[in-house]
C-alpha positions as CSV (number, residue, x, y, z in Angstrom):
1,M,15.6,-56.6,20.1
2,R,15.2,-54.9,23.5
3,T,16.5,-55.0,27.0
4,Y,14.3,-54.0,29.7
5,A,15.8,-50.9,31.3
6,G,15.5,-47.7,33.5
7,H,16.6,-46.5,36.7
8,S,17.5,-43.6,39.0
9,S,16.3,-40.8,37.1
10,A,15.0,-39.6,33.7
11,A,18.4,-38.3,32.8
12,A,20.3,-41.3,33.7
13,S,18.0,-43.6,31.9
14,N,18.0,-41.3,28.6
15,E,21.7,-41.8,28.5
16,L,21.3,-45.6,28.9
17,F,18.8,-45.8,26.1
18,R,20.9,-44.0,23.8
19,R,24.0,-46.2,24.5
20,N,21.8,-49.3,24.0
21,L,20.4,-48.1,20.8
22,A,24.0,-47.2,19.5
23,K,24.6,-50.9,20.2
24,G,22.2,-52.2,17.7
25,Q,19.0,-52.4,20.0
26,T,16.2,-51.7,17.8
27,G,13.4,-50.6,20.2
28,L,13.1,-49.3,23.8
29,S,11.5,-51.3,26.8
30,V,11.0,-49.0,29.8
31,A,11.1,-49.8,33.2
32,F,9.3,-47.5,35.6
33,D,9.9,-47.1,39.4
34,L,7.2,-48.3,41.7
35,P,5.9,-44.9,42.8
36,T,5.2,-44.2,39.0
37,Q,3.5,-47.4,38.6
38,T,1.1,-47.0,41.5
39,G,0.7,-43.3,41.3
40,F,2.6,-41.8,43.9
41,D,4.9,-38.8,43.8
42,P,8.3,-39.3,45.1
43,D,7.8,-37.2,48.2
44,H,4.9,-39.4,49.4
45,T,5.3,-41.6,52.4
46,L,4.6,-45.0,50.5
47,A,7.3,-44.0,47.9
48,S,10.1,-44.1,50.8
49,G,12.7,-46.4,49.9
50,E,11.1,-47.3,46.2
51,V,12.1,-44.2,44.2
52,G,14.5,-45.1,41.1
53,K,14.9,-48.7,42.5
54,V,13.2,-51.2,39.9
55,G,12.8,-48.4,37.0
56,V,12.9,-44.9,36.3
57,P,10.8,-42.2,38.2
58,I,8.5,-40.2,36.0
59,S,6.6,-37.7,38.0
60,H,5.4,-35.1,35.4
61,I,5.9,-34.0,31.8
62,G,9.4,-32.6,32.5
63,D,10.7,-35.9,33.5
64,M,9.2,-37.3,30.4
65,R,10.8,-34.8,28.2
66,A,14.2,-35.8,29.9
67,L,13.5,-39.5,29.5
68,F,13.4,-39.3,25.7
69,A,15.6,-36.3,25.0
70,D,17.3,-36.6,21.5
71,I,15.3,-40.0,20.9
72,P,12.7,-39.1,18.1
73,L,9.6,-40.9,19.4
74,A,7.9,-40.6,15.9
75,R,10.6,-43.1,14.6
76,M,10.9,-45.3,17.7
77,N,9.1,-48.3,18.8
78,T,8.6,-48.1,22.7
79,S,7.3,-50.7,25.0
80,M,6.3,-49.3,28.6
81,T,6.0,-51.8,31.2
82,I,3.1,-49.9,33.1
83,N,-0.5,-50.8,34.2
84,A,-2.5,-48.9,36.4
85,T,-1.0,-45.5,35.5
86,A,-0.8,-46.6,31.7
87,M,-3.2,-43.9,30.4
88,W,-1.0,-41.2,32.2
89,L,2.3,-42.4,31.0
90,L,0.8,-42.6,27.4
91,A,-0.7,-39.1,27.7
92,M,2.7,-37.8,28.6
93,Y,4.4,-39.7,25.8
94,E,2.1,-38.4,23.4
95,V,2.6,-34.9,24.3
96,V,6.4,-35.1,24.1
97,A,5.9,-36.6,20.7
98,E,3.9,-33.5,19.8
99,E,6.5,-31.1,21.3
100,Q,9.4,-32.9,19.4
101,A,7.4,-32.6,16.2
102,V,6.9,-28.8,16.6
103,E,10.3,-28.2,17.6
104,A,11.5,-30.1,14.4
105,G,9.0,-28.0,12.2
106,D,6.8,-31.4,11.5
107,D,3.3,-31.8,12.0
108,P,2.3,-32.8,15.5
109,V,-0.8,-34.6,14.5
110,A,0.9,-36.7,12.0
111,A,3.7,-37.4,14.7
112,V,1.0,-38.9,17.0
113,K,-0.6,-40.9,14.4
114,A,3.0,-42.3,13.5
115,L,3.8,-43.4,17.4
116,A,4.2,-47.1,17.4
117,G,4.6,-49.0,20.6
118,T,2.9,-50.6,23.5
119,T,1.5,-50.0,26.8
120,Q,1.4,-53.2,29.0
121,N,-1.9,-52.2,30.5
122,D,-3.1,-55.5,31.7
123,I,-4.4,-54.9,35.0
124,I,-6.0,-58.4,35.8
125,K,-2.5,-60.0,36.0
126,E,-1.7,-57.3,38.5
127,Y,-4.3,-58.6,40.9
128,L,-2.7,-62.0,40.4
129,S,1.2,-61.5,40.4
130,R,2.8,-58.1,40.2
131,G,0.3,-56.1,42.6
132,T,0.9,-52.6,41.0
133,Y,-2.9,-52.1,40.7
134,V,-4.4,-49.2,42.2
135,F,-8.2,-49.2,41.5
136,A,-10.7,-52.1,41.6
137,P,-11.2,-54.2,38.6
138,Q,-14.2,-52.6,37.1
139,P,-12.8,-48.9,37.2
140,S,-9.5,-50.3,36.0
141,L,-11.0,-52.1,33.1
142,R,-12.7,-48.8,32.2
143,L,-9.3,-47.1,32.0
144,I,-8.2,-49.9,29.5
145,T,-11.2,-49.6,27.7
146,D,-10.8,-45.9,27.1
147,M,-7.3,-46.2,26.0
148,V,-8.1,-48.8,23.6
149,A,-10.8,-46.8,21.9
150,Y,-8.8,-43.6,22.0
151,T,-5.8,-45.4,20.3
152,V,-7.5,-47.1,17.5
153,A,-8.9,-43.7,16.4
154,E,-5.9,-41.5,17.1
155,I,-2.6,-43.7,17.4
156,P,-3.7,-46.4,15.0
157,S,-0.1,-48.2,15.2
158,W,0.0,-48.3,19.1
159,N,-0.9,-51.4,21.2
160,P,-2.9,-50.1,24.0
161,T,-2.9,-53.4,26.0
162,N,-0.5,-56.2,26.2
163,I,-2.1,-59.2,27.7
164,C,0.7,-60.2,29.9
165,S,0.9,-63.9,31.0
166,Y,4.5,-63.5,31.6
167,H,4.0,-62.7,35.4
168,L,1.3,-65.4,35.7
169,Q,3.9,-68.0,35.0
170,E,6.4,-66.4,37.4
171,A,3.5,-66.4,40.2
172,G,3.1,-70.2,39.8
173,A,0.8,-70.8,36.6
174,T,1.2,-74.0,34.8
175,P,1.2,-73.7,30.7
176,V,-2.6,-74.5,30.9
177,Q,-3.3,-72.0,33.3
178,E,-1.0,-69.3,31.6
179,I,-2.8,-69.7,28.3
180,S,-6.3,-69.8,29.8
181,Y,-5.9,-66.9,32.2
182,A,-4.4,-64.7,29.4
183,M,-7.3,-65.6,27.0
184,C,-10.0,-64.8,29.8
185,T,-8.1,-61.6,30.4
186,A,-8.5,-60.7,26.6
187,I,-12.0,-61.7,26.8
188,A,-12.8,-59.4,29.4
189,V,-11.0,-56.6,27.7
190,L,-12.5,-57.1,24.1
191,D,-16.0,-57.6,25.7
192,A,-15.9,-54.4,27.6
193,V,-14.7,-52.2,24.6
194,R,-17.4,-53.9,22.5
195,D,-20.1,-53.1,25.0
196,S,-18.8,-49.6,25.7
197,G,-20.2,-48.4,22.3
198,Q,-17.0,-46.5,21.8
199,V,-15.7,-48.4,18.7
200,P,-18.3,-49.0,15.7
201,P,-18.8,-52.5,15.1
202,E,-17.3,-52.4,11.5
203,R,-13.9,-51.2,13.2
204,F,-13.8,-53.9,15.8
205,G,-11.4,-56.0,13.8
206,E,-8.9,-53.0,14.3
207,V,-9.1,-53.3,17.9
208,V,-8.6,-57.1,17.9
209,K,-5.4,-56.2,15.5
210,R,-4.0,-54.0,18.2
211,I,-4.3,-56.5,21.1
212,S,-0.8,-58.1,21.7
213,F,0.4,-60.3,24.3
214,F,3.7,-60.5,26.5
215,V,4.5,-64.2,27.5
216,N,7.0,-66.0,29.7
217,A,9.4,-68.9,28.2
218,G,10.8,-71.2,30.8
219,V,13.7,-73.7,30.5
220,R,11.2,-76.6,29.5
221,F,11.6,-75.2,26.2
222,V,9.9,-77.7,24.1
223,E,6.8,-77.6,26.3
224,E,7.2,-73.6,25.9
225,M,7.1,-73.9,22.4
226,C,4.1,-76.1,22.1
227,K,2.5,-73.6,24.6
228,M,3.2,-70.9,21.8
229,R,1.7,-72.8,19.1
230,A,-1.4,-73.4,21.5
231,F,-1.6,-69.8,21.8
232,V,-1.6,-69.1,18.2
233,Q,-4.4,-71.5,17.3
234,L,-6.5,-70.4,20.4
235,W,-6.4,-66.7,19.6
236,D,-7.4,-67.3,15.9
237,E,-10.4,-69.5,17.1
238,L,-11.5,-67.1,19.6
239,T,-11.3,-63.9,17.6
240,L,-13.2,-65.7,14.7
241,E,-15.9,-67.3,16.6
242,R,-16.5,-64.9,19.4
243,Y,-16.0,-61.7,17.7
244,G,-16.5,-62.5,14.1
245,V,-13.2,-61.1,12.9
246,K,-13.0,-62.3,9.2
247,D,-9.7,-60.8,8.3
248,P,-6.7,-63.3,9.2
249,T,-4.2,-60.6,9.6
250,Q,-6.4,-59.0,12.0
251,R,-6.5,-62.4,13.9
252,R,-2.9,-62.8,14.1
253,F,-1.2,-63.6,17.3
254,R,1.3,-61.0,18.1
255,Y,3.4,-61.4,21.0
256,G,6.6,-60.3,22.7
257,V,8.3,-62.2,25.3
258,Q,11.0,-61.9,28.2
259,V,12.2,-65.4,28.9
260,N,11.9,-66.5,32.7
261,S,13.5,-64.2,35.3
262,L,12.2,-66.3,38.2
263,G,14.0,-69.3,37.1
264,L,17.3,-67.4,37.4
265,T,19.4,-68.5,40.5
266,E,21.6,-66.7,42.9
267,A,23.5,-70.0,43.4
268,Q,25.9,-70.6,40.5
269,P,24.6,-67.6,38.4
270,E,26.7,-68.4,35.5
271,N,24.3,-71.1,34.8
272,N,21.6,-68.4,34.1
273,I,23.1,-67.8,30.5
274,Q,22.4,-71.3,29.1
275,R,19.0,-71.0,30.8
276,I,18.4,-67.7,29.0
277,V,19.4,-69.2,25.6
278,L,17.2,-72.4,25.8
279,E,14.3,-70.2,26.9
280,M,15.0,-67.9,23.8
281,L,14.6,-70.9,21.5
282,A,11.3,-71.5,22.8
283,V,10.0,-68.6,21.2
284,T,12.2,-68.3,18.4
285,L,12.3,-72.0,16.8
286,S,9.0,-72.1,15.6
287,K,8.4,-69.7,12.7
288,D,4.5,-70.3,12.8
289,A,4.7,-69.0,16.6
290,R,7.7,-66.9,16.7
291,A,8.0,-63.8,19.0
292,R,7.8,-60.6,17.1
293,A,10.1,-58.9,20.0
294,V,12.4,-60.6,22.4
295,Q,13.9,-59.1,25.3
296,L,16.2,-61.0,27.6
297,P,17.3,-60.7,31.2
298,A,20.5,-60.3,32.5
299,W,22.6,-63.0,34.0
300,N,22.8,-61.5,37.4
301,E,19.3,-60.3,38.0
302,A,19.0,-62.7,40.9
303,L,22.0,-60.8,42.7
304,G,20.7,-57.3,42.2
305,L,20.5,-54.7,39.5
306,P,22.2,-55.6,36.3
307,R,25.2,-53.1,34.9
308,P,24.9,-51.9,31.4
309,W,27.6,-54.5,30.5
310,D,25.2,-57.4,31.6
311,Q,22.4,-55.9,29.5
312,Q,24.7,-55.9,26.6
313,W,25.6,-59.6,27.0
314,S,21.8,-60.2,26.9
315,L,21.3,-58.1,23.7
316,R,24.5,-59.8,22.1
317,L,22.8,-63.5,22.7
318,Q,19.8,-62.3,20.4
319,Q,22.3,-60.7,17.8
320,V,24.2,-63.9,17.5
321,L,20.9,-66.0,17.1
322,A,19.5,-63.6,14.4
323,F,22.7,-62.6,12.5
324,E,25.0,-65.6,12.9
325,S,22.6,-68.6,13.0
326,D,20.6,-69.9,9.9
327,L,17.4,-70.2,12.0
328,L,15.6,-67.4,10.1
329,E,16.3,-69.1,6.8
330,Y,13.8,-72.0,7.2
331,D,10.0,-72.5,7.0
332,D,8.5,-74.0,10.4
333,L,10.6,-76.8,11.7
334,F,7.8,-78.6,13.5
335,T,5.1,-78.8,11.1
336,G,3.8,-82.3,10.8
337,S,5.5,-83.4,14.1
338,R,3.2,-85.8,16.0
339,V,5.0,-85.2,19.1
340,V,4.3,-81.6,18.9
341,E,0.7,-81.9,17.6
342,A,-0.2,-84.1,20.3
343,K,1.3,-81.6,23.2
344,V,-0.5,-78.8,21.5
345,A,-3.8,-80.7,21.5
346,E,-3.1,-81.6,25.2
347,L,-2.5,-78.1,26.2
348,L,-5.5,-76.7,24.0
349,V,-7.9,-79.2,25.9
350,G,-6.7,-78.2,29.3
351,A,-7.0,-74.4,28.1
352,R,-10.3,-74.7,26.8
353,A,-11.6,-76.5,29.9
354,E,-10.3,-73.7,32.2
355,I,-11.7,-70.8,30.1
356,D,-14.9,-72.2,30.2
357,R,-14.7,-72.7,34.1
358,V,-13.8,-68.9,34.4
359,Q,-16.5,-67.8,32.1
360,E,-18.9,-69.8,34.0
361,M,-18.1,-67.9,37.2
362,G,-18.7,-64.7,35.2
363,G,-15.2,-64.0,33.5
364,A,-12.0,-62.8,34.6
365,V,-13.0,-59.9,37.0
366,A,-15.3,-62.2,38.8
367,A,-12.7,-64.8,39.0
368,V,-10.2,-62.0,40.5
369,E,-12.7,-60.6,42.8
370,S,-13.7,-64.2,44.3
371,G,-9.9,-65.0,44.6
372,Y,-10.3,-68.3,42.5
373,M,-7.6,-67.5,40.1
374,K,-5.3,-66.2,42.7
375,S,-5.8,-69.3,44.8
376,Q,-5.2,-71.6,41.9
377,M,-1.8,-70.1,41.2
378,V,-0.6,-69.9,44.7
379,A,-1.4,-73.6,44.8
380,S,0.5,-74.3,41.7
381,L,3.5,-72.3,42.9
382,S,3.3,-74.4,46.1
383,L,3.4,-77.6,44.2
384,R,6.3,-76.4,42.0
385,R,8.3,-75.4,45.1
386,Q,7.8,-78.8,46.6
387,R,8.9,-80.6,43.7
388,I,12.1,-78.8,43.9
389,E,12.7,-79.2,47.5
390,A,12.1,-82.9,47.0
391,G,14.3,-83.2,44.3
392,E,11.8,-84.3,41.7
393,D,12.4,-81.0,39.7
394,I,16.2,-80.4,39.4
395,V,17.7,-77.1,39.3
396,V,21.3,-77.3,38.5
397,G,23.5,-75.6,41.2
398,V,20.6,-75.7,43.5
399,N,19.4,-78.9,44.4
400,K,21.7,-80.7,42.4
401,F,25.5,-80.5,41.3
402,E,26.0,-77.8,44.0
403,T,29.8,-78.3,44.1
404,T,31.6,-75.3,42.2
405,E,34.8,-73.7,41.5
406,P,35.2,-70.1,42.4
407,N,33.3,-67.8,40.0
408,P,35.5,-64.8,38.6
409,L,32.2,-63.0,37.6
410,T,31.2,-62.7,41.1
411,A,34.5,-62.8,43.1
412,D,33.7,-59.1,43.9
413,L,29.8,-59.2,44.6
414,D,29.4,-55.5,45.1
415,A,30.9,-54.7,41.8
416,A,29.1,-57.5,40.0
417,I,25.7,-55.7,40.1
418,Q,24.7,-52.0,39.7
419,T,23.7,-49.8,42.8
420,V,21.4,-46.8,42.6
421,D,22.7,-43.6,44.2
422,H,21.6,-43.0,47.6
423,D,20.7,-39.5,47.0
424,V,18.4,-40.4,44.1
425,E,15.0,-40.5,46.1
426,A,16.1,-37.2,47.9
427,K,16.8,-35.5,44.5
428,A,13.4,-36.8,43.2
429,A,11.5,-35.6,46.0
430,A,13.1,-32.3,46.2
431,A,12.4,-31.9,42.2
432,V,8.8,-32.6,42.3
433,V,8.1,-30.2,45.4
434,A,10.0,-27.7,43.3
435,W,8.1,-28.6,39.8
436,R,4.7,-28.1,41.9
437,T,6.1,-24.9,43.5
438,V,7.0,-23.4,40.0
439,R,3.9,-24.3,38.4
440,D,1.8,-22.9,41.2
441,S,3.8,-19.8,41.4
442,T,1.6,-18.2,38.7
443,D,-2.0,-17.7,38.2
444,P,-2.2,-19.2,35.0
445,G,-0.2,-22.2,35.8
446,R,-2.1,-22.9,39.1
447,A,-5.3,-22.4,37.3
448,A,-4.4,-24.6,34.5
449,A,-3.5,-27.6,36.9
450,R,-6.7,-27.3,39.0
451,S,-8.9,-27.1,35.9
452,A,-7.4,-30.0,34.6
453,L,-7.9,-32.1,37.7
454,A,-11.4,-30.9,37.8
455,R,-12.1,-32.0,34.4
456,L,-10.6,-35.4,35.2
457,V,-12.8,-35.8,38.1
458,R,-15.8,-34.7,36.3
459,D,-15.1,-37.1,33.4
460,A,-14.4,-40.1,35.7
461,K,-17.9,-39.4,37.2
462,S,-19.7,-39.0,34.0
463,G,-18.3,-42.0,32.3
464,A,-16.7,-39.9,29.6
465,N,-13.3,-41.3,27.8
466,L,-10.5,-40.2,30.1
467,M,-7.8,-39.9,27.7
468,P,-8.8,-36.3,26.7
469,A,-8.7,-35.1,30.2
470,S,-5.2,-36.9,30.8
471,L,-3.7,-35.3,28.1
472,E,-5.1,-31.8,29.2
473,A,-3.5,-32.7,32.7
474,A,-0.2,-33.6,31.1
475,R,0.2,-30.3,29.2
476,A,-0.8,-28.4,32.5
477,G,2.1,-30.0,34.3
478,V,0.0,-32.3,36.8
479,T,1.9,-34.9,38.6
480,T,1.6,-38.6,38.6
481,G,0.6,-38.5,42.1
482,E,-2.0,-35.9,41.4
483,W,-3.4,-37.4,38.5
484,A,-3.8,-40.7,40.5
485,Q,-5.2,-39.1,43.6
486,A,-7.7,-37.7,41.6
487,L,-9.2,-40.9,40.3
488,R,-8.7,-42.4,43.7
489,D,-11.2,-39.8,45.1
490,V,-13.8,-41.1,42.5
491,F,-12.9,-44.8,42.1
492,G,-11.5,-45.6,45.6
493,E,-8.5,-48.0,46.3
494,Y,-8.6,-51.9,46.3
495,R,-7.1,-54.6,48.1
496,A,-7.1,-58.1,46.2
497,P,-7.3,-61.3,47.6
498,T,-3.9,-62.9,48.7
499,G,-4.9,-66.3,47.6
500,V,-3.2,-67.8,50.7
501,S,-6.3,-69.0,52.5
502,G,-7.6,-71.1,49.7
503,S,-4.3,-72.7,48.4
504,V,-3.1,-76.2,48.9
505,G,-0.3,-77.1,51.4
506,V,2.3,-79.6,51.4
507,S,1.1,-83.3,50.7
508,S,0.4,-85.7,53.5
509,A,3.4,-87.7,52.3
510,D,5.8,-85.1,53.4
511,V,4.5,-84.9,57.0
512,G,6.6,-87.4,58.4
513,G,9.8,-85.9,57.0
514,D,11.6,-82.8,57.6
515,L,8.4,-80.9,57.7
516,G,6.9,-83.2,60.3
517,Q,10.0,-82.6,62.5
518,V,9.5,-78.7,62.1
519,R,5.8,-78.9,62.8
520,E,6.7,-81.0,66.1
521,R,9.1,-78.1,67.1
522,V,6.6,-75.6,66.3
523,R,4.1,-77.4,68.4
524,T,6.4,-77.9,71.5
525,T,7.9,-74.4,71.3
526,G,4.1,-73.2,71.5
527,E,3.7,-75.4,74.5
528,E,6.7,-74.2,76.4
529,L,5.4,-70.4,75.6
530,G,1.8,-71.3,76.6
531,T,0.3,-70.1,73.2
532,R,0.3,-71.1,69.7
533,L,3.2,-69.5,67.6
534,R,2.1,-66.6,65.6
535,L,4.2,-65.2,62.4
536,L,3.5,-61.9,60.7
537,V,4.4,-61.8,57.1
538,G,4.6,-58.4,55.8
539,K,5.2,-56.7,52.5
540,P,6.4,-53.3,53.5
541,G,6.5,-50.4,50.7
542,L,5.2,-50.6,47.2
543,D,6.9,-54.1,46.1
544,G,3.8,-55.9,44.8
545,H,5.8,-59.1,43.8
546,S,4.2,-61.2,46.5
547,N,4.9,-64.9,45.4
548,G,7.5,-65.4,48.0
549,A,5.8,-63.8,50.8
550,E,2.5,-66.0,50.0
551,Q,4.7,-69.3,49.7
552,V,6.4,-68.5,53.3
553,A,2.9,-68.1,54.6
554,V,1.3,-71.1,53.2
555,R,4.3,-73.1,54.4
556,A,4.1,-71.5,57.9
557,R,0.5,-72.6,58.3
558,D,1.5,-76.1,57.2
559,V,4.0,-76.4,59.9
560,G,1.7,-75.0,62.5
561,F,2.2,-71.3,62.9
562,E,-0.7,-69.0,63.1
563,V,-0.2,-66.8,60.1
564,I,-1.0,-63.1,59.9
565,Y,-0.7,-61.9,56.3
566,Q,-2.5,-58.7,55.3
567,G,-1.3,-58.6,51.6
568,I,0.8,-56.1,49.9
569,R,1.7,-52.4,50.0
570,L,1.8,-51.7,53.8
571,T,3.8,-48.9,55.6
572,P,6.4,-49.9,58.2
573,E,4.1,-48.2,60.7
574,Q,1.1,-50.4,59.7
575,I,3.1,-53.7,60.1
576,V,4.4,-52.5,63.5
577,A,0.9,-51.9,64.6
578,A,-0.1,-55.5,63.4
579,A,2.6,-57.0,65.1
580,V,1.8,-55.4,68.4
581,A,-1.8,-56.0,68.1
582,E,-1.6,-59.6,67.1
583,D,1.1,-60.2,69.7
584,V,3.2,-62.0,67.3
585,H,6.3,-64.1,68.0
586,C,8.2,-63.3,64.8
587,V,8.1,-60.4,62.1
588,G,8.9,-61.7,58.5
589,L,9.6,-59.0,55.9
590,S,9.5,-59.9,52.1
591,I,11.2,-57.0,49.9
592,L,12.1,-57.6,46.4
593,S,12.5,-54.2,45.1
594,G,15.8,-53.4,46.6
595,S,14.4,-51.0,49.4
596,H,15.4,-53.2,52.3
597,M,17.9,-50.8,53.6
598,Q,15.2,-47.9,53.7
599,L,12.2,-49.8,54.9
600,V,13.6,-52.5,57.5
601,P,15.2,-50.0,59.7
602,R,12.1,-48.1,59.9
603,V,10.0,-51.3,60.9
604,L,13.0,-52.1,63.8
605,A,12.7,-48.4,65.1
606,G,8.9,-48.7,65.2
607,L,9.0,-51.9,67.1
608,R,11.4,-50.1,69.6
609,A,9.4,-47.1,69.9
610,A,6.3,-49.5,70.6
611,G,8.1,-51.4,73.3
612,A,8.5,-54.4,71.3
613,G,12.2,-54.0,70.3
614,D,12.9,-57.5,71.5
615,L,10.5,-58.9,69.0
616,P,12.7,-60.9,66.3
617,V,12.6,-59.6,62.6
618,I,13.6,-61.7,59.8
619,V,14.1,-60.5,56.2
620,G,13.7,-62.1,52.7
621,G,14.4,-60.8,49.4
622,I,17.1,-60.0,46.7
623,I,19.7,-58.7,49.1
624,P,23.6,-58.5,48.4
625,E,25.6,-60.0,51.3
626,S,27.1,-56.4,52.1
627,D,23.4,-55.2,52.8
628,A,22.6,-58.5,54.8
629,D,25.7,-58.0,57.0
630,A,24.3,-54.2,57.7
631,L,20.9,-55.5,58.5
632,R,22.2,-58.0,60.9
633,R,24.3,-55.4,62.5
634,L,21.2,-53.3,62.8
635,G,19.3,-56.0,64.6
636,V,17.6,-58.2,61.9
637,A,17.8,-61.9,63.3
638,A,18.1,-63.7,60.0
639,V,18.3,-62.8,56.1
640,F,17.0,-65.3,53.6
641,T,18.0,-64.8,49.8
642,P,17.0,-66.9,46.8
643,K,19.8,-69.4,47.6
644,D,17.6,-70.5,50.7
645,F,15.1,-72.4,48.5
646,G,14.1,-74.8,51.2
647,L,10.8,-73.4,52.8
648,T,10.8,-76.1,55.4
649,Q,14.4,-75.3,56.3
650,I,13.6,-71.7,56.5
651,M,10.5,-72.4,58.9
652,G,13.2,-74.4,61.1
653,G,15.3,-71.5,61.1
654,I,12.5,-69.3,62.3
655,V,11.7,-71.6,65.3
656,D,15.3,-71.1,66.1
657,V,15.2,-67.6,66.0
658,I,11.9,-67.4,68.1
659,R,13.4,-69.8,70.8
660,A,16.7,-67.8,70.8
661,S,14.6,-64.4,71.4
662,R,12.8,-66.3,74.3
663,G,15.8,-67.5,76.1
664,L,14.8,-71.3,75.2
665,H,17.4,-74.0,74.5
666,P,18.0,-74.7,70.8
């Protein structure tokens, strides 16, 4: 039983971890901030506004020590949601475990062998959904391969990669796509490990045994339960037939789950509790496909950062199911059900066909590089949103049953969520500067760091396993940004396809409705201005959750805008430069990481400095109303939050903003 936690600083997160463990939580699930996930130190320009927002900043071994102070790692099961920099975080985790063992008078080698937990380390889904990749697919797959080979030999109870279909569903994947793309990712990893020659063939079953999965569970909980049964069957089939693993215990489908956070609503957020419970049932009802670990989101995640009390509520939901209900007393409830078996068979047929299609393209890496998988998911999410907007898919409190009594839980909205102290970033930036200064103040300290980084570069170029060099770097006090930059210098950086250009838009049947009216307004406004309307959709900072930005870009294209969308991870200065160069009529910023109060003012100031201060800026994201008011006072023309689910209505609002900025009648 876990809750996904981490924020502000290592010390603050350590306090939260120890409180949660005292309440009966049985493992840790660590959320890292975006600079840590993407390999930047807190004082880097791209880290601005992002430090400590969506997780804990870990800049060096000192932070890792503070994060797990008084938490014995040799007896803990820790899940780390980390991908591009997973090797680095695991290296620091191992070093801290060694230090704890030495301090306790125990054998450090035995302590490392005893470590249990998981690094998410699924880079394929980062290109498709979360966006915290750093390197191109091939060098990223090499890092995963090196970790798998290392942990099988040195940390045998560790899950080095957690194939993560969770974010695929959040990015629009259907159940068939979620199953098939996850399996294609597993094939890519297992093929790479097998072909690397780092693991003897007779030990390959140990590799398969340590591959785990992290899935999503949506509110259609019967279909979701069938999806999990299909996962179990397909994994057993794949590992036996493709990889020849004979031991059925090594072929067991082991998975953890977080239920669907994207389906949580800002409108009537109290409804999220029953959604969370139903989604938990999807992965617990069927004993033959039951999750090994469950973590639940908090009811108010669509509003902002949950408080410790909110996380406790989610933990108690699990404890009531496990300890008060009789669910765990029975064998599988659905064995022999014709309805369940038929649905599972349907999902398997679709998944096998899509797996074959991707393999014919050259596998998951090729399907990422070509943009195929991304385009398929953007298209699926577009269709899902259309069904919600049309009322075909009902979301209670959003597109049906909207009337409500006042909610006492949100009467004081600013108190209903947790906020990060404004000085967290400044403190973290100053701390990492001080760390590097102290480290380099002595000849041995400076030499050890330089030597470790030099070895990291050599090994990256030579093809050697990179875990030993990463461990040396951790012991030498190298920082997260230094480790990642050394590998950037060898591997380069990568920008994944956005999937927007190849995705489907709205159906032709909708052209005559609201969309048709907005399309006509876009056309006539363009005629009045003497040019086609141009909208820049920008993702400033390190926030890689691009689903919303992509859907805005697709719908804007459908109503007639010329859309400029360059993908994720842009500085405010780059967005300003693009807006000026493309002579756009409006700038739309999408920020989901909570960094809006730092990044949006920089864009506004940049536009003013470039002589484009009259260019309207709109902002979308998880933005508390008090922040929305502050942004409007700064000059933002409009703020959209998850309650504004109608994309066509948002497009109409953008036309209104453009007309007002150009002095045209409404």
